VMD Tcl script that builds the backbone (N, CA, C; Angstrom):
set m [mol new atoms 264]
animate dup $m
set s [atomselect $m all]
$s set {name element resname resid chain x y z} {
  {N N MET 1 A 0.886 -1.405 0.010}
  {CA C MET 1 A -0.070 -0.099 -0.237}
  {C C MET 1 A 0.800 1.415 -0.289}
  {N N THR 2 A 1.963 1.521 1.163}
  {CA C THR 2 A 2.854 2.239 0.696}
  {C C THR 2 A 3.449 2.453 -0.246}
  {N N GLU 3 A 3.861 0.903 -0.826}
  {CA C GLU 3 A 4.811 1.711 -2.033}
  {C C GLU 3 A 3.850 2.342 -3.447}
  {N N ASP 4 A 2.685 1.912 -2.803}
  {CA C ASP 4 A 1.672 2.246 -4.375}
  {C C ASP 4 A 1.599 3.841 -4.158}
  {N N ILE 5 A 1.730 4.211 -2.888}
  {CA C ILE 5 A 1.378 5.691 -3.043}
  {C C ILE 5 A 2.724 6.136 -3.069}
  {N N ILE 6 A 3.780 5.557 -2.600}
  {CA C ILE 6 A 5.557 6.139 -3.195}
  {C C ILE 6 A 5.615 6.550 -4.991}
  {N N LYS 7 A 4.705 5.146 -5.035}
  {CA C LYS 7 A 5.025 5.005 -6.930}
  {C C LYS 7 A 4.045 6.862 -7.485}
  {N N LEU 8 A 2.912 6.760 -6.628}
  {CA C LEU 8 A 1.970 7.471 -7.503}
  {C C LEU 8 A 2.810 9.156 -7.344}
  {N N ILE 9 A 3.625 9.452 -5.626}
  {CA C ILE 9 A 3.925 10.466 -5.898}
  {C C ILE 9 A 5.278 11.039 -6.863}
  {N N GLN 10 A 5.570 9.702 -7.192}
  {CA C GLN 10 A 6.867 10.178 -8.112}
  {C C GLN 10 A 6.449 10.170 -9.320}
  {N N GLU 11 A 5.551 9.668 -9.886}
  {CA C GLU 11 A 4.630 9.714 -10.805}
  {C C GLU 11 A 4.029 10.486 -11.295}
  {N N LEU 12 A 3.406 11.233 -10.265}
  {CA C LEU 12 A 2.753 12.389 -10.393}
  {C C LEU 12 A 3.513 14.205 -9.823}
  {N N GLY 13 A 4.128 13.866 -8.769}
  {CA C GLY 13 A 4.701 14.690 -8.452}
  {C C GLY 13 A 3.620 15.130 -7.260}
  {N N PHE 14 A 4.046 15.618 -6.109}
  {CA C PHE 14 A 3.760 15.359 -4.727}
  {C C PHE 14 A 2.415 16.644 -4.747}
  {N N PRO 15 A 2.612 17.921 -5.214}
  {CA C PRO 15 A 1.452 18.402 -5.433}
  {C C PRO 15 A 0.341 18.005 -6.014}
  {N N ILE 16 A 0.294 17.442 -7.023}
  {CA C ILE 16 A -1.224 17.083 -7.288}
  {C C ILE 16 A -1.439 15.865 -6.300}
  {N N ALA 17 A -0.334 14.841 -5.894}
  {CA C ALA 17 A -0.691 13.414 -5.328}
  {C C ALA 17 A -1.508 14.015 -3.951}
  {N N LEU 18 A -1.266 15.422 -3.455}
  {CA C LEU 18 A -1.666 15.667 -2.043}
  {C C LEU 18 A -3.352 16.094 -2.344}
  {N N SER 19 A -3.023 17.145 -3.555}
  {CA C SER 19 A -4.760 17.510 -4.048}
  {C C SER 19 A -5.455 16.357 -4.256}
  {N N GLY 20 A -5.333 15.161 -4.909}
  {CA C GLY 20 A -6.091 13.887 -4.914}
  {C C GLY 20 A -6.520 13.033 -3.569}
  {N N ALA 21 A -5.331 13.590 -2.944}
  {CA C ALA 21 A -5.628 12.855 -1.397}
  {C C ALA 21 A -6.489 14.031 -0.966}
  {N N LEU 22 A -6.342 15.244 -1.057}
  {CA C LEU 22 A -7.461 16.069 0.100}
  {C C LEU 22 A -8.649 16.348 -0.583}
  {N N ALA 23 A -9.090 15.832 -1.351}
  {CA C ALA 23 A -10.069 16.192 -2.793}
  {C C ALA 23 A -10.673 14.897 -2.402}
  {N N PHE 24 A -10.222 13.503 -1.762}
  {CA C PHE 24 A -10.719 12.446 -1.238}
  {C C PHE 24 A -11.122 12.712 0.305}
  {N N VAL 25 A -10.395 13.226 0.697}
  {CA C VAL 25 A -10.758 13.350 2.079}
  {C C VAL 25 A -11.691 14.472 2.332}
  {N N LEU 26 A -11.875 15.738 1.667}
  {CA C LEU 26 A -13.240 16.534 1.304}
  {C C LEU 26 A -14.465 16.037 1.491}
  {N N TYR 27 A -14.191 14.806 0.332}
  {CA C TYR 27 A -15.331 13.775 -0.015}
  {C C TYR 27 A -16.345 13.164 0.891}
  {N N ARG 28 A -15.184 12.884 1.542}
  {CA C ARG 28 A -15.401 11.998 2.598}
  {C C ARG 28 A -16.056 12.298 3.743}
  {N N VAL 29 A -15.690 13.463 4.392}
  {CA C VAL 29 A -16.150 14.365 5.301}
  {C C VAL 29 A -17.662 15.092 4.606}
  {N N ILE 30 A -17.802 15.996 3.618}
  {CA C ILE 30 A -19.097 16.008 2.858}
  {C C ILE 30 A -19.988 15.226 3.056}
  {N N MET 31 A -19.303 13.431 2.657}
  {CA C MET 31 A -20.769 12.741 2.461}
  {C C MET 31 A -21.400 12.313 3.972}
  {N N TRP 32 A -19.666 12.492 4.802}
  {CA C TRP 32 A -20.405 11.688 6.575}
  {C C TRP 32 A -21.313 13.086 6.732}
  {N N LEU 33 A -20.960 13.867 6.838}
  {CA C LEU 33 A -22.323 15.493 6.863}
  {C C LEU 33 A -23.313 15.333 6.146}
  {N N LEU 34 A -23.462 15.037 5.128}
  {CA C LEU 34 A -24.601 15.058 4.618}
  {C C LEU 34 A -25.492 13.622 5.293}
  {N N VAL 35 A -24.967 12.618 5.313}
  {CA C VAL 35 A -25.346 11.423 5.852}
  {C C VAL 35 A -25.631 11.626 6.407}
  {N N SER 36 A -25.305 12.298 7.977}
  {CA C SER 36 A -25.555 12.294 8.971}
  {C C SER 36 A -27.006 13.356 9.281}
  {N N LYS 37 A -26.647 14.548 8.436}
  {CA C LYS 37 A -27.732 15.820 8.409}
  {C C LYS 37 A -29.098 14.445 7.818}
  {N N VAL 38 A -28.662 14.423 6.956}
  {CA C VAL 38 A -29.859 13.884 6.163}
  {C C VAL 38 A -30.594 12.565 6.616}
  {N N ASP 39 A -30.145 11.779 7.648}
  {CA C ASP 39 A -30.971 10.977 8.674}
  {C C ASP 39 A -31.569 11.872 9.582}
  {N N SER 40 A -30.894 12.678 10.106}
  {CA C SER 40 A -31.636 13.796 11.484}
  {C C SER 40 A -32.757 14.369 10.927}
  {N N VAL 41 A -32.617 14.969 9.685}
  {CA C VAL 41 A -33.838 15.618 8.854}
  {C C VAL 41 A -34.896 15.096 8.653}
  {N N LEU 42 A -34.746 13.426 8.767}
  {CA C LEU 42 A -35.892 12.492 7.853}
  {C C LEU 42 A -36.128 12.174 9.118}
  {N N GLN 43 A -35.642 11.899 10.491}
  {CA C GLN 43 A -36.325 11.264 11.652}
  {C C GLN 43 A -36.606 12.372 12.084}
  {N N ASN 44 A -36.831 13.311 12.442}
  {CA C ASN 44 A -37.470 15.062 12.729}
  {C C ASN 44 A -38.755 14.800 11.929}
  {N N PHE 45 A -38.839 14.648 10.447}
  {CA C PHE 45 A -39.770 15.129 9.313}
  {C C PHE 45 A -40.951 13.610 10.331}
  {N N GLU 46 A -40.229 12.339 9.909}
  {CA C GLU 46 A -41.099 11.816 10.774}
  {C C GLU 46 A -41.838 11.690 11.942}
  {N N ARG 47 A -40.955 11.764 13.170}
  {CA C ARG 47 A -41.866 12.181 14.613}
  {C C ARG 47 A -43.129 13.597 14.542}
  {N N ARG 48 A -42.339 14.518 13.510}
  {CA C ARG 48 A -43.677 15.724 13.286}
  {C C ARG 48 A -44.661 15.129 12.740}
  {N N HIS 49 A -44.512 14.398 11.493}
  {CA C HIS 49 A -45.647 14.127 10.618}
  {C C HIS 49 A -46.649 13.073 11.864}
  {N N GLU 50 A -45.660 12.425 12.320}
  {CA C GLU 50 A -46.828 11.151 13.246}
  {C C GLU 50 A -47.779 12.258 14.399}
  {N N PHE 51 A -47.066 13.029 14.977}
  {CA C PHE 51 A -47.643 13.739 15.530}
  {C C PHE 51 A -48.425 14.767 15.755}
  {N N LEU 52 A -48.334 15.398 13.702}
  {CA C LEU 52 A -49.425 15.653 13.628}
  {C C LEU 52 A -50.548 15.360 13.352}
  {N N ALA 53 A -50.499 13.917 12.704}
  {CA C ALA 53 A -51.347 12.693 12.251}
  {C C ALA 53 A -52.095 12.515 13.461}
  {N N GLU 54 A -51.533 12.156 14.418}
  {CA C GLU 54 A -52.543 12.184 15.382}
  {C C GLU 54 A -53.044 13.389 16.508}
  {N N LYS 55 A -52.706 14.107 16.057}
  {CA C LYS 55 A -53.460 16.137 16.816}
  {C C LYS 55 A -54.199 15.886 15.784}
  {N N MET 56 A -54.221 15.841 14.037}
  {CA C MET 56 A -55.438 15.678 13.519}
  {C C MET 56 A -56.625 14.787 13.969}
  {N N ASP 57 A -55.899 13.255 13.910}
  {CA C ASP 57 A -57.292 12.475 14.246}
  {C C ASP 57 A -57.780 12.722 15.753}
  {N N GLY 58 A -57.553 13.729 16.501}
  {CA C GLY 58 A -58.430 14.217 17.533}
  {C C GLY 58 A -58.880 15.266 17.238}
  {N N SER 59 A -58.826 15.862 16.404}
  {CA C SER 59 A -59.251 17.106 16.152}
  {C C SER 59 A -60.564 16.735 14.988}
  {N N ILE 60 A -60.223 15.773 14.220}
  {CA C ILE 60 A -61.559 15.204 13.735}
  {C C ILE 60 A -62.395 14.778 14.491}
  {N N ASP 61 A -62.221 13.854 15.638}
  {CA C ASP 61 A -62.959 13.268 16.137}
  {C C ASP 61 A -63.764 14.471 17.581}
  {N N LYS 62 A -63.027 15.333 17.576}
  {CA C LYS 62 A -63.664 16.304 18.565}
  {C C LYS 62 A -65.083 17.151 17.645}
  {N N THR 63 A -64.594 17.244 15.998}
  {CA C THR 63 A -65.534 18.127 15.360}
  {C C THR 63 A -66.794 17.024 15.260}
  {N N GLU 64 A -66.503 15.720 14.775}
  {CA C GLU 64 A -67.688 14.636 14.804}
  {C C GLU 64 A -68.555 14.837 16.059}
  {N N ARG 65 A -67.670 15.008 16.921}
  {CA C ARG 65 A -68.523 14.674 18.418}
  {C C ARG 65 A -69.017 16.327 18.679}
  {N N ASN 66 A -68.630 17.689 18.258}
  {CA C ASN 66 A -69.188 18.938 18.140}
  {C C ASN 66 A -70.683 18.250 17.032}
  {N N GLY 67 A -71.088 18.128 16.047}
  {CA C GLY 67 A -71.152 17.894 15.513}
  {C C GLY 67 A -72.548 17.668 15.552}
  {N N LYS 68 A -72.542 15.956 16.417}
  {CA C LYS 68 A -73.544 15.641 17.459}
  {C C LYS 68 A -74.244 16.248 18.492}
  {N N ASP 69 A -73.202 16.711 19.254}
  {CA C ASP 69 A -73.894 17.692 20.041}
  {C C ASP 69 A -74.907 18.825 19.740}
  {N N LEU 70 A -74.451 19.384 18.798}
  {CA C LEU 70 A -74.839 20.617 17.906}
  {C C LEU 70 A -76.520 19.978 17.356}
  {N N ALA 71 A -76.129 18.574 16.937}
  {CA C ALA 71 A -77.806 18.298 16.323}
  {C C ALA 71 A -78.515 18.318 17.696}
  {N N LYS 72 A -78.117 17.330 18.686}
  {CA C LYS 72 A -79.233 17.139 19.717}
  {C C LYS 72 A -79.477 18.602 20.655}
  {N N ILE 73 A -78.378 19.466 20.399}
  {CA C ILE 73 A -79.293 20.843 21.107}
  {C C ILE 73 A -80.534 21.436 19.932}
  {N N LYS 74 A -80.109 20.917 18.450}
  {CA C LYS 74 A -81.107 21.982 17.796}
  {C C LYS 74 A -82.402 20.916 18.265}
  {N N SER 75 A -82.388 19.459 18.242}
  {CA C SER 75 A -83.652 19.080 18.207}
  {C C SER 75 A -84.104 19.250 19.469}
  {N N ASP 76 A -83.314 19.507 20.591}
  {CA C ASP 76 A -84.072 19.526 22.430}
  {C C ASP 76 A -84.978 21.288 21.648}
  {N N LEU 77 A -83.946 22.638 21.250}
  {CA C LEU 77 A -84.508 23.494 20.920}
  {C C LEU 77 A -85.385 23.797 19.935}
  {N N LYS 78 A -85.705 22.860 19.251}
  {CA C LYS 78 A -87.133 23.067 18.221}
  {C C LYS 78 A -88.165 22.024 19.188}
  {N N ILE 79 A -87.632 21.424 20.516}
  {CA C ILE 79 A -89.207 21.059 20.799}
  {C C ILE 79 A -89.539 21.654 21.791}
  {N N ILE 80 A -88.499 22.606 22.642}
  {CA C ILE 80 A -89.181 23.487 23.288}
  {C C ILE 80 A -89.643 24.709 22.934}
  {N N VAL 81 A -89.214 25.346 21.221}
  {CA C VAL 81 A -89.936 26.534 20.877}
  {C C VAL 81 A -91.188 25.717 20.599}
  {N N ASP 82 A -91.515 24.432 20.148}
  {CA C ASP 82 A -92.842 23.720 19.224}
  {C C ASP 82 A -93.818 23.844 20.794}
  {N N TYR 83 A -93.338 23.583 21.764}
  {CA C TYR 83 A -94.169 23.823 23.249}
  {C C TYR 83 A -94.769 24.905 24.099}
  {N N ILE 84 A -93.167 25.788 23.419}
  {CA C ILE 84 A -93.280 27.238 23.894}
  {C C ILE 84 A -94.650 27.658 22.774}
  {N N LEU 85 A -94.789 27.388 21.818}
  {CA C LEU 85 A -95.793 27.884 20.534}
  {C C LEU 85 A -96.558 27.779 20.438}
  {N N LYS 86 A -97.181 25.870 21.264}
  {CA C LYS 86 A -98.209 25.479 21.265}
  {C C LYS 86 A -98.964 25.996 22.624}
  {N N GLY 87 A -98.026 26.561 23.238}
  {CA C GLY 87 A -98.635 26.855 24.757}
  {C C GLY 87 A -99.913 28.444 24.863}
  {N N LYS 88 A -99.551 29.396 23.765}
  {CA C LYS 88 A -99.797 30.527 23.555}
  {C C LYS 88 A -101.366 30.140 22.506}
}
mol reanalyze $m
mol bondsrecalc $m
mol representation Tube
mol addrep $m
C-alpha cells in the first residue's frame, strides 16, 4: 500500500498527489455530514408527521362529537320552541 502511494507521488508529483488526497478527504467529510444531517432531518420529519397525524385525528374526533352535540341541541331547541308556541 505504501509502495503504491510512493510510486503515485513519484509519477504525478507531490502537489498533484496531495491535491487528490485532499479531494478524497473532502469528499468523505462532505458525505459524512450529508448522511448524518439527512438522517437527522428524516427522523425529525417522521416524528413531526406522526405527531401532526395524531393531532389531526383528535381534532376530527372532536369535530364529529361537536356536530353530534349541535344536532342534539338543535332538536332540544325545536322541542322547546314547539312547546312554547303550542302553549300560546
